N, C-alpha and C positions, 0 to 999 in steps of 0.2 A: 951751345951757341947759336945752332940753326933754329932750335925753337924760339929763342929770344929774338932773332931778326924776324922769324915769322910772325910773332905777336905784334911786333912794332909795324910790320907791313899791313897787319890787319886793322890796327888801329888808324892808320892813316887813311886806310880805305873807308872808314865810318865817318860821315859828315857830323862833326860835333858842332855845337851852337857857338856861334860867333860872340864877340864881346857885347855888340849892341843887341843881340837877342837874349842874352843873360840879362842884360839891364832891363829889357822888356819884361822878362819872366819875373824879375824882382819888383817891378812896378804893379804888375799884375797881383802878385801875391799879397802886396799891402790891401788891395782894394776886396780881396775874398773874405769872407767870413771866417773868424778865427776858429781855430780846431776846437769840436766840442769837447767841453770840459764834464767828465762823469762825476755825479755824486757832489753836486755843490748847492742844489736848490734847497730852501729851507723846507720844514716839514708842511707847513700850511701850503705851500707852492705845490709840493708833491701831492697832497692829497686832493687838491682840487685842479690839478694837471694844468697849470697856468704857468706863465714865464717868471722866473725869480730873478728880478732886476735890482740890485743893491749898488748904490751910488757910493763912491769912495767917501769915507768919513760917516756914513750913515750907521746906525746900530742896528736898523731894520731894513729889510727890502722894502720896495714901493707898494707892494700889494699889501704887507702886513701893517705898514703905517696907513694905508687908506682904509682897510677894514679894522684896524685896531686889534689884531691879532698878535699873538706872542711870536717872535720870529726864532724858532729853536731849530737845531740841527741834530737832532737825536739819531735819525737814520744815517746821516753822514758819519757821526761819530761811531755808530755800531758797525758800519761797514769797514772805517778804517781800523777799528779795533780788532775785527775779524782778521784783517790781513796782516796786522803785526803780531797777533799771537798765534804761536804754533800751537800743533795739536799736542796735548798732554795726556798722560795716562790717567782716566778717571775711575779706575778701580778703587775701591775704599780700602783703606788700611785696616790691617786686623787690630782688635781692642788690645790696647797695651798700656800701662802706666809708665813706660820708660819714656825718656827725653826724644823729643822729635829728632834730635842730632844723631842718635844711636841707630845704626843700621839694624834692621830687623830681618831675619829671613822670612820671604813670602810663602806661607802655607800654600798646599794645593787648593784648600777650600778654605774661605774666609769663616772663620767661627763666629766671631762677633766684632761688631765695627761700632764704635762710639760715634764718629762723625767723619764724612769725607774730608780730606784735607782741603785746606782752603789757601790761596795764594796771600801776599803780603798786603795788609790794607791799604786801600787806595780810596781817594775822595771821589764820588760820582755825583755831578751837580747836573739837576735837570729840574724844570719847573712843572711844566705840564705834560700830559701824556695823551699822545693821538692814537685814536683807535686803530689805525691800520698797522701799527708796530707793537711788538712784545713789550712787556715792562723793562724799563731800563734800570734792572735791579741785579746785582750779583751776589755772590756769597759775602764778599767784603763790604757791601753797601751799608753805610752806616745809618743810624736811627733817624736822624733828620732828613736824609735824602730818601728813605723809604717812606716817610711820612709825606714828603712832597708828592711822591707818586699815589699813595694811597689816596690822599685827601686832596688831590687835584680835582678841577671842576668835572662835571659830566662830559662826556665825549659828545653827545648829541648838541651841537651849536649850530646846526643847518636848519634850515627850513624844511618842510615836508617834501617838497620838489628837489631837495639836494643843494639849493642855492643858499648862498650865506645870508644870514639875517642881517637887517640894517643895523648900523651902529647904534641907533638910539633904543633898539629892541635887545641888543645883545647884553645878556646877563648870564655869564657862566654859571652862576650858582643859583639860578632861580629854581631850579628843579629839587634842591635840598632845602627849602624854606628861608624865612626872611633873615635868620641869623647866620647862614652858611657863608656870608661873605667874610666872615672874622677869620676863616680858615686860610685867608690870604696871609695871615700874619704868622711867621714861623713860631714865635713864642706861644700863641695861642694854639696852635696844632700839637705842639709838644705837650702842652697842660692838658688837652683835650684827649690825646692818646693815652697819657698816663692815667688819667680817670677812668677810660675804659679798660685798662689793665686791672685797676684796682676792682672793677665791676666784675670782670672774670673771675677773679679770686674769690670774691664775696658770694658770687651767685653759681657759677659753673663748677669751680674747682671741687666743691663738695661732692659732687657726683661724677665727675671726671678727674679724680687726683692724679694726674700723670705728672704735674710739674711740681717741685718744691718751690713754694712761694719765695722763700728767702733766697735760695740761690738763683731764682729767676731775676728777682729785682736786683741782686749783685751784678749780674751779668748785664742787665739793662743798663745799669748803672755806668758801665763802661763807655757808652755811646751817648748818654743823656747829657746835654750841655748843663754847665754849673747853674744857670739861672733858673733852671726848673726847680720850682718850689717845692714839689712833692717828693724830690729826691736829692736834691742838694744838701751837702752837709748832714745827712741822715746816717748815723752810724750802722743801722739795722741793713742800708743798702750800700754801704761801702764796698766796693769790689776789691778783692784781693789781686795780687798781680798775676796770679795764675788764672783768673777767670777771663774766659773768651767771650767776644761778644755773641749775642743770641742769633740764630739762625733768622734770617730776613722773613722766611716763610713762617717760623714760629711765630715771630711778633706779628706778623699781619693776621694769623689765624687768630691769635688771643685777642686782639683788637677787634676783629669782625665778630668774635663772640660777646665781646663786652658791649658793642654796638647794638646788639640784639635786646639787652635787657637794661641798658643805661637809660636813666630819666634827665640826663643832661639837657639844660634848656634847648641847646641846638637841635638834638634829635627829638626833643618834645615839639619843637615848632616844625619841624621837618614833617612829624606824623600829622600834625594839624593841617599841613599843605597837602595831604592827600586824602581823597574821599574813601580809601580803603583803611586809613588809620595806621599805615605801614611807612617805615622810614625807608626812603629812597636811598638815603646815605648808607645805611645798614645794608642793604641789598648791594649796593656797589662795592662795599669793602669786602662781602663775601666773594663777589666775582674777582675783584683784583687779588685776595689772598689766594685763591685759587690759580690765577695766573702767575703769582710770583711763584708757588710751588711748582708749578709745571715748568717754568723758565728755569728753574734751579734743578730740574729733574728729581724732585722728591720722589716721584712715583716710580722712579726707574734705578737709582743707585741704592743698594741695601745698606742701611745705617740706622743706628738706634735712634737717633734724632729724628730721621725720616719716618719711622714707624710712627713715632708719637704724633708728629705733624699729620701724616695720612689719616690716624684714627680720630684726630680733632676736627679735620676738615670734613670727613664724610657726614657728620650729622648735621654740618651747616647746609649741605646741598639739598636741593628739591627731593622730596621722597614720593612724589607722584608717579605711580607705575607707567602712565602714558604720556609724561612730560617728555617731548622730544630734546628739551633742553637740560634734563636732569641728569645728574650723576650718581644714581643709586647704585651703590655697591662698587663703584670703580676705586675709591680711595679705601676701601676696606679690603679688596682682593688685592691692592698694591700691599697693603701693610702686611696681610697674610703672606703673600710670597716672600716678602722681605724677612719676615720673621723665619720662615723656613730657610731661606738663604743664609742666614745668620746663625741657623740651628739653635734658636731659642726653645724650639720644641724638645729639645734633648736636656733632662736633668743636669746631666753632667756639665753641659756648657753654661747653663745658668749658674751653677755652683762655683764655677771657675772664674766668674767675674769678681774681681776683688773689690771695686768700690760699692759698698753697700747700698748708697743712693740709687746708683745704675742699675745694680742688681734687682732691687726693689721696683723701679720703674719697668724694666724689661718682663718681671713677673706679672706686674699688673697689666702690661700691654698685652702680653700673651692671653691672659685670661679674658680681658675685655674683648680681644679679636675672636677668640673661641666662642664665648657666650653670644656675642653679637652674630657671628656666622650662623649659629644654630638657631637663633630666634628668627633671623631674617629668613632663613631658608623655608620656615614654616609661614612666615608672613607673606612672603612674595612669590612662594610656589616655585622653589627652585632647590636642585641638590646642593647639600652643604660643601664647603670646601675642606673642612677639616672633618677627618674621621677618628674613631675611637683609638685606632692604632697609630695614629700620626704622632703621637706625644705620650710621653711617660712622666710628665710633671705632675707631682702630688703634691706640692704645698702650694699656699697661695700668698704668702708674704715671707719676707726675709728672716726673720727671727720669730720664736714662739711668743704668743702674747702673755704678758705677766701683768695682772692688775693687783694693786694694793687693796687689803681689806679695808682699808679707811676711804677708798675711792680716789685717792690723791692723782694717782698716775692717769694721764689723758692720752689714749692712744691717737693717733692720726687717723684720717678717713679711711685708708686702707686696712690699718689694724683694727677699727672699729668695725669693719665688715667681717673680718674674720672672727673676731670675739662673739659677735652676735650671731654667726652661723650663716650670713648671707651667701659667701661664696660656696659652701657645700650646698645649699638650698638651689641657688641659681645654677651651678654645675649639673645637678641632677635633673632639674627641670630642662637643662639644655639637652641632656642625653635623649630625653623623651622627644623633645622637640625635632632632634636630628633623626630620630627613628620614625617619627611622623612623615617627615619630609621624603625620606628614602623608599617609604611605600605609598604615600598618597601622590606624589608628583612624578609618576613614571608613566611611560606610554601604556603599559598593559592596565594600570588601574584607569587611565583615561577612557580606553576602549573597552574594558571588560567589568570596571567596578573595582571596589574594596573587598577584598575577601573578609569573610566572617571571623576567621581566625585573627587576620591582622586586627581588625577592629575590635576584637575582645582584648587582644594585648595591649593596645593602646588605652583602652579604657581602664584595664587593670593598672597600668602604670601611673595613670593620672590619679587614680583613687589612692595608690599607695603613696604618692608624693603628698597628696592632701592629708592624709593621716599622719605622715612622718615630719612635714616641714611647715605647712600652712599655720598651724597654730603658734609657730616660733617666729615666722618672718611675715606674716600677713597682717591685717589690721586685727588688733585684739578686740575682745567684746567689753573689755573694761577700760573706760576712758576717764578714770579718776586721775591719772598722771598728767602732768603737764606735757603737752606736746609742742615742739616747735615746728617750724616751716620744714626743714629737712626731714625729721623724723616723720611728720604726717605724710609727706610725698613720697618718701621712700617705702614706707609700708604700704601705701596705697598701690604703688607701682608693682611691688612684689605680688600683692593679692591679685591685682589685675593681670599680670603676666601669666599666672596659672589660669585664671578663667578664661582668657583669650584662646587657649588651647582647645577647650571645648567648643567654642564658636567656629574656630578653623575646621575642627573635625566635623561639625554639622555641616558648613559649607562644603566640605569635601563630598560628604554622603549626599548631599542635595545635588551637587553636581555629576557625580559620578555613579552613585547608587551603590548597592551591594551586590557583588558579583554573583552569589547564588540565587538572588533574588531575580536577578535579570536573565536568568537560564543562559550564562555564557558558556561556551564550549569547553572552557578551562575550569569550569566548576566540578566539583566532586559529583560523580552519578553521569554527567554528560559524558565523560570520559570512557565509561563503561558500555557506551552504545545506547543509552536511554535518550530519549526525546528531551530536549532542554526544558520544555514546558512541563514535563512530568519528572524532572530530575529532582527538584526541590519538595520534600515530604511536607506534609501538614505541620508536623512537630518543627521543622526547620523554619517554615514560614512563620510559625509563631514566635520562634526565638528572635528572628530577624525584626519582626514587628517590635518586639520587647526592647530590643537594642536600639532601634529607631527612637522609640518613645524614650528611652533613657538618654540617649545623647540630645534629643531635643529639649528634654527637661535641664539638663545640666547646662546646655548652651545658653537657654533662656534665662535660668537663673544667673548664669555667669554675664550675661548683658546687663540684668538688672542690678547686680552686684557692682559692676563697673560703672553704670550710670550713678548709682547711689554715692560712689566714692567721687566721681567727678563733680556731682552737684556740691558735695560738702568742700572739695578743694577751690571750686569756682566761687563759691559764697565767702571763702576766706581770702579770695583773690590769689591764691597759692599759684595757679598755672600761669599768671602772667609773668613770673619770675621763675618758671621751671624748664629747664633745659629738656622738655618734651617727654618726660618720663612717662607719661601716659598717653602720649598722642595717639599712637597706633591702637592702643586699646580702646581709647573713647571713640574712635573711629569706626573699629569693627562692630563694637556692641551697639553704637548708633545706628548703623546699617541693619543689623539684625532686628532690633527694636522698631526701627521704621518699617521695616518689611512686614511685621506683626501689626503695625498700626498702634504700637503701645504708646501712651503719653509721656513714658518716662524719658522718651528719646529727647525731650526738651534740655534734659540735664547735658546730655552728650553735646547737643546743639550749642548750648551756651559755654560749655568748656572748651569746644573747638573756636569759638568766637574770641573766647579769652586768649587762646593759644595763638590767634591770628595777628596779635599785636607783634609778635616775634617770628610767626611761621606763616608765610602768605598764603601756604596752600590749605590752611585750617579754615581759612574763610569759605574757599570753594567747597570743601567737605561739609561745612555746615550747610550751606546751600542745597547741596546733594541730599542731605539728610531730610531736609525740609520737602524737597521734591518727592522722595521715596514715602515719606509719610502721608503726604496728599493723596498719592495714588493708593496707598494701602487703605486709607480711609474710604476712599471712592470705590473699593472693592476690586481694585486691580492688584492681584497677587501674582508673584513671579516663581513660586516654589517649584520644583521639579520632582526629583527622586523622593523627597521628603514631604510632599504636598499631603499624602495619607496621614503622615504622623501629625502634620500641622492641624489638619481637619479634626482629628481625634481630639488633639489637645485643646483646640478651640470650643469643642463640644462640651469637655469635662476639664475646664481649668483647675489647675492644682494650686494650693497655697503657695506663694512666692515668699522666701526669706527676705526680710526687710533689714536693711544696713542701718545700725544704730548710728544717729547723727553724732558726728564730732563736735564737741563742745565749742561754741565761739570763745575766742581768747578774750579774756577780760582785761582791762587796762594794766593790771597788775602782773599779768603773765607775758610771756614772750610774744610779742607782736611782730608785725612784718612791717618794717619802714616803708615809707613812700618813694624812696629812690632806690634803695639797695635791700638785699636780703639781710637777716641778722648777723650780727658780729660772731655769733657762735656756729657759723656756717662750717668751719673748719672740724667740727665734731660730728658731721652729717654722716648718712650712710648712703651707699649706692647699690642698687640692685639690677636696674633696667634703664639703660640709657635709651635715646633714640634708636629704633631698630634701623639696621643699615641694609 
C-alpha cells in the first residue's frame, strides 16, 4: 500500500500536458511529414536515386511515366520474400529411389546426391532485369519466367554520363540487332528458346554428351506451354507424371550454348549489327546463365545435377589467361570438388547407383572432369587437382559394348567413344599431361631448370603414346572412307592434343632451360664440390644439345601438323560449328609458327577467325599471331634457352611431314547444313573438349 501511494504522489508531482496542449500536439503532428516508409520505391527510382511518387490509381510512378520505364518492384519483392522465408537446411539429400515421403536416415557423409531438395512450385512473375540486383530466379521458377529474365533487354539503357536517354532515343533492344524487338512477345521467346535447345543437341551434345535428349525434352515439356509448336502434342516429348521440371541453371546453360552456334535470323541480324561479327545476345545469355547458376548455388551445393551444370558452364567462359573478367577453371574446380564430396571417385559408390542413366552420366562427368583437369594443368601451367591415387574408377561406361556383326546396333556417343578406344587413349595422354605439370610448373624448375632425367622421361612417354594410340585415334593416312563433320573434328582434335604436348614441352625448355646445362647447384656434379661451370661434361653437353634439337623438331612438326589440320577444317567450315575442340591447339601452334616466321601460321589465323564467330577471344588471338609473325619476319626473335637449337635448325632445315588433305565433301556425301550440324551428330565421337 505504501508503495502504491508513493507512486500516485510521484505522478501528481509530474506536470502532465493539459487537454489544450494535447490538441496542439495532435494538430502539429498532422503537419509533419509522414513516417518514412522503407522499401516502397520502384526499381528504376532506386537505381537513379530519385523520389518515387505514385498517384493513387496510376499503374506507374510519375518518374517511370515521364521516362517511359517499366515500373517494377523486384527489389521490394525480394526483400519481403527474405523476411517471410525462414532459414532452411540446404544440405543435399542422399541419392535414393525411395518416395520423398519416406523418412531416410541421414548418413554421416553424403555418398551421392541426385539433386538438392526443391520447394513446392510457385509462379515468379517479372519482366525486366535491373543490373543492380541479382537474377529473380529460384529453383522452382518456370520456363516462361526464366526466359523473361534471360531474354530481357540489355541493362545499359543510360547515356555515357549516367543520365537517362531521351524517350525518342530509348530502344532497349538496339544492341541486339533489328529483329530483337520480337523478344517482347512471349510466344516468340518460347519458340526462339526451343530452337536454341535443338541447336544444342545437334551441335554440342555429340561432343559433350552429358544429357539424355529424350529425358531432357520430356522434363522441359513439363513447363512448356501447350501453344509451343515444337513440343505441343509431341509423343516423344510427353512428360511422365514422375518427371520433374528442369533446373533453371541447366536450361539457361543449354540455351546459351545453342545461341553460340544458331543461325536463327535474330542472331544473324545481331551479328551483322556488330563490327566483330559476334552476337551480343549470345554473350549476354552466357553472363546470365552464370548469374542464374550462382544465384542457385550451383557452385556450392554438391549434387549430381550441379556437377553437370558446372562442367557445361566452364567451356562457355572466357579462357584468356589475363582476362580479369574471365572464369577460367572456377567451374571445373567446383565440379571436381563436388565429385569428391559425392565420392564419385570411388568405384563402389558409382556401382551402387541404381539408375543406369544417372550412373552413366556420373561416369562420363567424372572422366570429363579428370581429363580436362589434366590437360588444363599443362595448358595453363598449374598443378593438377586430381592425382593418380585419388580414384579407382577403371571403367568408362555403364555396360560393355556389344556390336552386332551386321552393324545394326548403333551405340550412343559415350559408347562410341569406348568402342573406338578414345577413352583409353585420352586417359593415357592425361597421365602424361599430369606428369608434365607436376614437374615443369614447380618453383624449383622455374629457378633451376628442367632436369635431364625428367625431360628424357617425358619424351619417352610421349613416344610410347604415339606408337600405341595415335594410329588408332589420330587422323588416318587413308581418306577413302566418307568422313562426316563430327568424325573429322574428333580425329583432328585427338591428333592435335598429342602434338600440342611437344609444343608445351618446347615452351617449358625455352623458358626454364635444362638444369644441367645451366650449372645449377642442384645438378649432379655440382653437389660434389665441383664448379658449376665445370660440372657438365662434354658428353652431357652433347646429349643436352641432341635433346633440345629433338624437342624442337617434334614441336615444330606438331605445330605444322596442327596448322594443316586446322586448314582442312577451316576450308570445310567445320570450326564455325565446333565447340572449340581445337581452339587451344590452334592457338599454341600458331604462336610457335609465328615466332619462327613460318607462313603456315596463316592456317591457324584463319581457323581462329572462324572460331571468333562463337568465341570472342579467338579474334584477339588471331590478331596477336599476326603481330608475332610480323616481328619474326622483321628479325625480332624472342627465343631464350632454346635460341641455340633454333639457330641450328634454321641453318639446317629438315624435311617436314605434310598433312594429307582431307577430301572436300561432294554433294553426294555427308555435308554440313547452313544452319545446323548434320542429323547424324548423335553418332559422333568426343576426345578433347575446350580445355578448362
